[in-house]
Every structure is written in C-alpha cells, then in structure tokens.
N, C-alpha and C positions, 0 to 999 in steps of 0.2 A: 173857463179856470174853474169853476164852481161844480161843474159836471164832473170835471177829473178828481175834485176833492171828493164827490160824492162816491165814485167809483171806488176809490182807495178806501174809503171809511167803509165800504159794503166788503170790498174784499177781505179785509182785516176783520170785521166782523164774521165773515164765512170761514176763516181759518181758526178764529177762536172758539165757534161752534162745534168745529171739527176734532178741535184738539182735549183729548181725556186727560187729566191728572190723576196719577195714582201716589196714595200718599203711604208710605209703609207704616206697618203698625208695628210696636213693640213686640216682642215674641219673649214669652219667657221658657228660659232653659233651666234644665234639671239633670244632674249628673244621674247616671245609671251605673252602678257597680258590677263589674264582671269579676268573677271569681272561682277557682275551683275547688274551695275549703268548705267545711262545714259551717262557716260563718258567712257564707254568700247569703245575701238579700233572698228572703221567702217571698216577695210581694207578687203579685199575679203576673205582671210583665217578665219580671225574672224568670219565672216559674216557664212563661211561655218561649222564653229564649232558650232555656234550658233542654224542653221538650223538643224545640226546633234542632238544635244542634246533636243531640242524643244520637240520634241514627249515624250521623257523621264520625261521632265519636266512637260509636259500636264498631263500625267499619273498618275505622283506623286502626282499631287495637286489635281486630281480627287479622288484618292484614299484616301489622309488625311483629304479630305471635305467630305468624306462618312459618312452620320449621322446613328450612332449606335443605340440609345436610346435618351428620353428626361427626363430630371430634371426639377420639380417644382421649385427649388431652387437652389440658389449657395451651395456648398457642399467644406467644410474647414476640414484640420486636425486640432488636439490640445489634450490636455489629462486633465484627466486622460484617455478619451475616447472622440471621436468625430463620427461625423455621416462618415465623409468621412473615417477614420481609421478603422472604423467598416465595412464600405462596404468591404474596401480593403481585411482584415482580412477574411470576408464571403467569398469571391470571391475565395480567395485562397485554402480555406476549402474546399467549393463545388468544383470547377474544378481540384484541386489536387485530390479530392478524387475518382473523374470519372476517372480521367487519370491512378491513381495507381489502381483502381479495387476492393478497401476494404475501409471500414469506416475509417475515419480519426477523432482523438479525438480533437486536438487541432490545431490550425493554428496562426501562429505569423508572422508578418511584422514589418518593424520600420518605425517610424516616418519621419528621415530623408530620406529616399527613396522615401516618397511622396512629390514631388517637386514641386507643385502647385494645386490649387482648379480644382474641376469641374464646369464647368459654370452653370448658370440657362438655360433651355431652351435645344437647340440641343448640343447632345454631339457628336463629331465627332472621327475618327480614330485619326487624329491630336492632339486633347486633351487628349487621351490615352497616345500618345507619349510624350507629355509636363508632364503629371502626373507621369508616369515611365520611363524615358527616358533611362536607365538601363538595358543591356542586361544579368539580372540576371535570373536564371532558378531556377524552382522548385525543391525542395528536400524532400523525405520523410524518417524522422531518427526513428527507433523505442528506445524507452526510456524504463527504469524500473521506477518503482514508486518512488524510491529514487532520481533519477537525474531528473523527472518531479517537483518533490518538489524543485530542486535547481532552475530550468527553472520558476519555478511560484516565488521565491523568486527575481530572477532577472528581472521578470516584474512586481513584485511591486516595484522595485526598478526605473527602467528605464520607465514605465508605455507606454508600446509600444502598438500598437493596436493589439489586439488578438481575436480570436473567439474559444467558446468551453469551456472556464472558466469563473466561476462567482467569480470575485475576490474582497475582501474588504482588503483595506490597510490601516495599521495605520499612522496617519498623522504626529506622532512625529518622527517615526522611519523609515517609508517608508518599514515596514515589512509586510507581510500577516498575517491578523486576520482570515479570512475564504478565504479556496478555494474547489470550488467543478467543477467537471469535468462532462460534461455532467448529470449535475444534481446531481450526487453523491460524496460523501466525496472522497477525493484522495487515492489512495490506492497504499501503498508503495510497496505492493506483486503483484502488477499488470504491465501489460507493457502498454504503451499508443504509438498511432502513432502521429507524428508531422510532420505539412506540414510549411517549412519556404522556404526562398529563400537561395542560395549557398554561397550570401555572409553572411548572418545571422550565417549561418551553419559552414562558414570555416573563416570568416575575423572580425567579430564582438565580442564584450565582450561576447556575448551567447556562442560564438565555444568552448572555453574552458570548457564547462559546457557539451554541447552536444557531445563532440567528445567521452565522454564515454557513446555509444550507443550499441545496439542489434542488428541494422543492419541499411545500411545508401543506400538511392537509389535516383540517379538522374535522376528526370521524363521526361528530354528532352522536357520540357514544358518553355517558357518564360515566366516570370510574366506578363509582358505585351500582349502578346498573349491570356493568360489565362483570364484578366482582358477583353481586347477586344471581345474576344468568351462569355463572360458572357453577356455584355453589348449590343453585337448583337441579341442574344438569347431575352433577355427583348425586345427589340424593336420589333422583329418579332412576339412576344407574344402580341403586344401591350399594353406592360407595362412600365408604368414610373419607374424610380429609386425613392424609398423612404425609405433610410436608416434611421436609427434612434438612437440617445442614448438611450440606455436600461438599464443602470444600470449596466452592464457586470463589468466595473473597477469601485470603487467608492473608496473615501478617506474619514476616519473617524477619 
C-alpha cells in the first residue's frame, strides 16, 4: 500500500515538473491616427506608414486617371430612355454576348444603378467607377416567350434602360402597346436570352419574374469591367462615344 502511494506521488511530481505555466503580462495599447488631411500626425511611425502606402496610392491614382475614350458631350440618364441608359444597356448586351459566346436577345439594367453622368471630354477609369460603383456581375437568363412578355410588362411600368426591345407604352396605363424583339413580334413559343445584373436577377422587383427561367448562368464578369472594356476598345479604335435616343422606348 505504501509502495502504491509512493508511486502515485512520484507520478504527480513528474507531471508538475513537466508543466510550464505562462502568465500573461499586461500590454499597453496606444491609438495610431490615420488621416489623409494636413492635420495628420507627423510622428516617425506615421511617416513610415505614409511612405509605405505612397507607391500604392500613386499606382491607384495613375490607374484611375487613365483615359479610356472621349465623349463629345455630357451623357446623362433619364426616362423613358436616355443616351446614357441606352449606352449602358447596349454595352451589357454586346459585352455579355461576347462573354456568353452566343447571341443575346435583350439586355436590361436599372436607372438607379447608374449613379452619375459621364462627363464631356476624357472619360477615365475613375469615371467608370463613379458611374457604376457596385460589384454587380452579369448573368445570362433563358426565358420562355411567356416569361419575356412579363419582363416587357415590367419594363413598361419601370422604364428601365434596355437593349433589344422596341417598346411602345400606353401613357395612361403604363402597359405595353407594342413590343418587338430584334425587329420581330414577341413569340410566346420561343425562348429568349436575357443579360442583366445579378442584382436585377435576384434582388430587384424583376427577380420574381425571372426566377421562372429555363437557365441561369453567372458570367463572372463585373458590369463595371464590361463597361471599362467596351470604352477602352472604343478608345483604342479612335472612336468617340456617340449614343443616341433612338426611340427604343416611347410613351404614347
């Protein structure tokens, strides 16, 4: 019995000898003010941070100030259609079609997502971020003719920027009087490909309509990048922006 007690005591002692105890020491914290104003702290640490960040800031400013294309006039949004709205929808249709790799019948964006105008003169990458600051992606949706009819009714009510539809709206009821897609009357038995943003497809009032679809594909292509790529291409081809109000959406 005494032998067993002795062994237990020795075992406990060995555990104690192998155990290390760590005691946390108090750490004194101090705030570091970060500012881009003239009143920013001028201490050594602040100067080190500023020096570290300066190359990134210079690179960002250079990138944002890169001229993509020129516009002979200021481009603004509006309803039932506008030069800027038409341009945005046409860009999404053209660039989305390239990304998808097959024809696209209709493209729709929303007026609320166009946050400001494109200026007259040089249009920079920074301007693109100002016009389209959101990280929305393009999606391609396959719709039956019946569902596309409901989308057209939605367009008549909301008068969102669109490409591919010739739409005449009744002024009194905001209902479609006439609608053609690609110059042809809407065919309820046909399927159509729609390009829009993930926001429009999932979170807008249109989402409840297009959830009844025959196919949904995320293109992994930001709207902002599609716009920048299109404008850059125009600039490289020495073309100016010249969108028009072509009567694609009219109210009678």
